[in-house]
C-alpha positions in Angstrom: 167.5 150.8 88.5 169.1 147.4 88.7 168.1 145.0 85.9 166.7 142.3 88.1 163.4 141.4 86.3 164.6 140.4 82.8 165.9 137.0 84.0 162.6 135.7 85.4 159.1 135.1 84.0 156.9 136.6 86.7 153.1 136.1 86.8 150.1 135.6 89.0 151.9 133.2 91.4 155.0 135.4 91.8 155.6 137.3 95.1 157.0 140.7 95.6 160.2 139.1 96.9 160.4 137.1 93.7 160.2 140.2 91.7 162.8 142.0 93.8 165.2 139.1 94.2 168.8 140.4 93.9 167.6 144.1 93.7 169.5 146.8 95.4 167.2 149.8 96.1 169.5 151.4 98.5 169.3 155.2 98.3 165.7 155.0 96.9 162.9 156.7 98.7 159.4 155.3 98.4 156.0 156.4 99.6 153.4 153.7 100.0 149.9 154.9 101.0 148.1 152.2 103.0 151.5 150.5 103.4 150.7 148.9 106.7 147.9 146.6 105.6 147.2 144.0 102.9 149.1 144.3 99.7 150.5 147.6 100.8 152.1 146.0 103.8 153.5 143.2 101.6 154.9 145.7 99.2 156.4 147.8 102.0 158.2 144.8 103.5 159.6 143.6 100.1 160.8 147.1 99.1 162.4 147.6 102.5 164.2 144.2 102.3 165.6 145.4 98.9 167.1 148.4 100.7 164.6 151.2 100.0 163.7 153.8 102.5 159.9 153.7 102.9 157.6 156.4 104.1 154.1 155.1 105.0 151.4 157.7 105.3 148.7 156.4 107.6 145.3 157.6 108.9 146.0 155.3 111.9 149.7 155.9 112.6 149.7 154.0 115.9 148.4 150.9 114.1 150.9 151.5 111.3 153.8 151.7 113.7 152.9 148.4 115.3 152.6 146.7 112.0 155.9 148.1 110.8 157.9 147.8 114.0 160.1 145.1 112.5 160.6 146.7 109.1 164.0 148.4 108.9 163.9 151.6 106.9 160.2 152.3 107.3 158.8 155.5 108.8 155.2 156.4 109.5 153.6 159.8 109.0 150.0 160.9 109.6 147.8 161.4 106.5 144.1 161.3 105.9 143.5 161.2 102.1 139.9 162.4 102.6 141.2 165.7 104.0 143.1 167.9 101.5 144.5 169.9 104.4 146.1 166.7 105.8 147.5 165.9 102.4 149.1 169.3 102.1 150.6 169.0 105.6 152.0 165.6 104.8 153.5 166.8 101.5 155.1 169.8 103.3 156.7 167.5 105.9 157.9 165.1 103.3 159.5 167.8 101.1 161.1 169.3 104.2 162.8 166.0 105.1 163.4 164.4 101.6 164.8 166.1 98.5 163.5 163.5 96.1 160.9 160.8 95.8 161.7 157.9 93.5 158.5 155.9 93.8 155.0 156.7 94.9 152.6 153.8 95.3 149.1 155.1 95.6 147.6 152.0 97.2 145.3 153.1 100.1 141.6 152.6 99.3 138.1 152.0 100.6 135.6 149.7 99.0 131.8 149.5 98.9 131.3 151.6 102.0 128.0 153.1 103.2 127.2 156.5 101.7 129.7 158.9 103.2 130.5 162.5 102.5 133.9 164.0 103.1 135.5 167.4 102.5 133.1 169.7 100.6 130.6 166.9 100.2 132.6 164.6 98.0 131.6 160.9 97.8 134.1 159.1 100.0 135.4 156.4 97.6 136.1 158.9 94.8 137.6 161.3 97.4 139.9 158.8 99.1 140.7 156.4 96.2 141.2 159.1 93.5 141.2 162.8 94.6 143.4 162.3 97.7 146.0 160.5 95.6 145.7 163.1 92.8 146.3 165.8 95.3 149.2 163.9 97.0 150.9 163.4 93.7 150.5 167.1 92.8 151.9 168.3 96.1 154.8 165.8 95.9 155.5 166.8 92.3 158.7 168.8 93.1 160.2 165.7 94.9 159.1 163.3 92.1 160.7 165.5 89.4 163.8 165.9 91.5 164.4 162.2 91.4 165.3 162.3 87.7 163.6 159.0 87.0 160.5 158.5 89.2 157.5 156.2 89.0 153.9 156.6 90.3 151.9 153.4 90.7 148.2 153.8 91.0 146.5 150.6 92.4 143.2 149.9 90.8 141.2 146.7 90.4 140.2 144.3 87.7 138.8 146.5 84.9 135.1 146.1 84.2 133.8 147.6 81.0 130.6 148.6 82.9 132.6 151.0 85.0 132.0 154.7 84.2 132.6 158.2 85.5 129.3 159.8 86.4 130.3 163.1 84.9 127.2 165.0 85.8 127.0 163.6 89.3 130.5 162.4 90.3 129.6 162.5 94.0 126.5 160.4 93.6 124.2 163.1 95.0 121.3 161.6 93.0 121.1 158.1 94.3 124.1 156.3 95.9 125.2 152.9 94.6 128.2 151.7 96.6 129.5 149.4 93.8 129.0 152.0 91.0 130.9 154.5 93.2 133.7 152.0 93.8 133.9 151.2 90.1 134.1 154.9 89.3 137.0 155.4 91.7 138.9 152.4 90.3 138.4 153.6 86.8 139.6 157.0 87.9 142.8 155.3 89.2 143.5 153.9 85.7 142.7 157.1 83.9 144.8 159.1 86.4 147.9 157.1 85.6 147.3 157.3 81.9 147.2 161.1 81.9 149.8 161.6 84.6 152.3 159.8 82.4 151.6 162.2 79.6 152.1 165.1 81.9 155.2 163.7 83.6 157.3 161.9 81.0 159.2 165.0 79.9 160.1 165.5 83.6 161.2 161.9 84.1 158.0 160.8 85.8 156.3 157.7 84.5 153.0 156.3 85.8 151.2 152.9 85.7 148.0 151.5 87.1 148.0 148.0 88.5 145.4 145.3 89.3 146.8 143.2 92.1 144.3 140.4 91.8 141.7 138.9 94.2 143.0 139.1 97.8 141.4 138.8 101.2 142.3 142.0 103.0 140.7 144.6 105.3 139.5 146.3 102.1 136.4 144.0 102.4 135.6 145.3 105.9 132.3 147.0 104.7 130.9 143.8 103.3 128.8 141.3 105.2 129.5 137.6 105.1 126.2 137.2 103.3 127.3 139.6 100.5 130.5 137.7 100.0 128.7 134.3 100.0 126.3 135.6 97.4 129.2 136.9 95.3 130.8 133.5 95.4 133.9 134.7 97.3 133.4 132.5 100.3 131.2 129.6 101.3 128.6 129.5 104.1 131.4 128.5 106.6 133.6 131.4 105.6 136.0 129.4 103.5 137.4 131.2 100.4 136.4 129.9 97.0 139.1 127.5 95.8 141.6 129.1 93.4 140.0 132.6 93.6 142.2 134.5 96.0 146.0 135.0 96.0 148.1 136.0 98.9 149.0 139.6 99.8 152.6 138.9 98.8 151.4 137.7 95.4 149.2 140.7 95.0 152.1 143.0 95.8 154.2 141.5 93.1 152.6 143.5 90.4 152.9 146.7 92.5 156.7 146.4 92.9 157.1 145.2 89.3 155.4 148.3 88.0 157.5 150.4 90.4 160.9 149.0 89.6 161.1 146.8 86.5 163.5 148.1 83.8 161.3 146.4 81.2 159.0 149.4 81.7 161.6 152.1 81.3 160.3 153.0 77.8 156.7 152.6 78.8 154.1 154.6 80.7 150.4 155.1 81.3 149.8 151.3 81.0 147.4 149.1 82.9 149.3 146.2 84.5 148.3 142.8 86.0 150.2 139.6 86.8 153.6 141.4 86.4 153.0 142.4 82.8 151.2 145.1 80.7 147.6 144.0 80.3 145.5 144.5 77.2 142.4 144.5 79.3 142.2 148.1 80.4 139.8 150.8 79.1 140.2 151.9 75.5 142.0 155.1 74.8 139.6 158.1 74.8 139.5 161.7 76.0 138.2 160.5 79.4 141.7 160.6 81.1 142.2 164.3 80.1 138.6 165.1 81.1 139.1 163.4 84.6 142.4 165.3 85.0 140.6 168.6 84.3 137.8 167.7 86.8 140.2 166.7 89.5 142.2 169.9 89.0 139.0 172.0 89.4 137.9 170.1 92.5 141.2 170.2 94.3 142.6 173.5 93.0 145.9 171.6 92.0 147.3 171.1 88.6 150.9 170.3 87.8 150.1 170.5 84.1 149.2 174.1 84.5 151.5 176.7 82.8 152.7 177.9 86.2 152.5 174.8 88.4 154.5 176.6 91.2 151.2 177.5 92.7 150.7 173.8 93.6 153.8 173.7 95.8 
């Protein structure tokens, strides 16, 4: 990749266009889930301006096509991350039309939603935010490894040491807590990238997790104004708390930095924020491998298995 990030000192105020200034991503193919809203849309626009060919999987393809109508090099395909059959169909279409995948940005997410069951009874936040992306990565594995040097960026949130995986009740069948479920799914995003890098580095696939920062996007659609006021995010008139939120373009900076920066060529599995590797992620443990094994069991997919051809 073009060395376009070693000459600037990027941080919280940088935008995705700042990070990609002077970059030539022509010939690169990128998949951005949720790439038609919020930070995903900002990342899609910046990557397209740098010359990449972008595929945006969307649960609402009509909406996605309207939002991306002016983005040259972007195409929209239907995908519902809560439905493994849909994930498989998307991956089959992608692999039919594209030999290789250079960058996968696993960005789509839901947050603090009412208790919802999908698939075989999975809790929706864990299913969409983690299992859907785990399955998508597994099914796109032949395209990722064909790229020679590929990156997977798993979009998480600001790590909280109180987050945990409810190993004996991952679907919250014994008492649903929307914030605990969200935290579990975001921790899963970090652990997924950590183990995926170990699995993929010998095949040229590196993975990173990213915290984009506080951003007002449709991700907050399940929250009431009262909840956001109580949390200190907005005031009683709906105005955002001063200095708390950054723009979608600023949030997307860390996504595209993790996806393209040559500074990361010798790294992998790291948790990133503000366009740098952050020391604030979870400590190393066996939880990443444990989550991988659980995800493989739940989805029936495992690119780390001795014969991973069964995943294709």
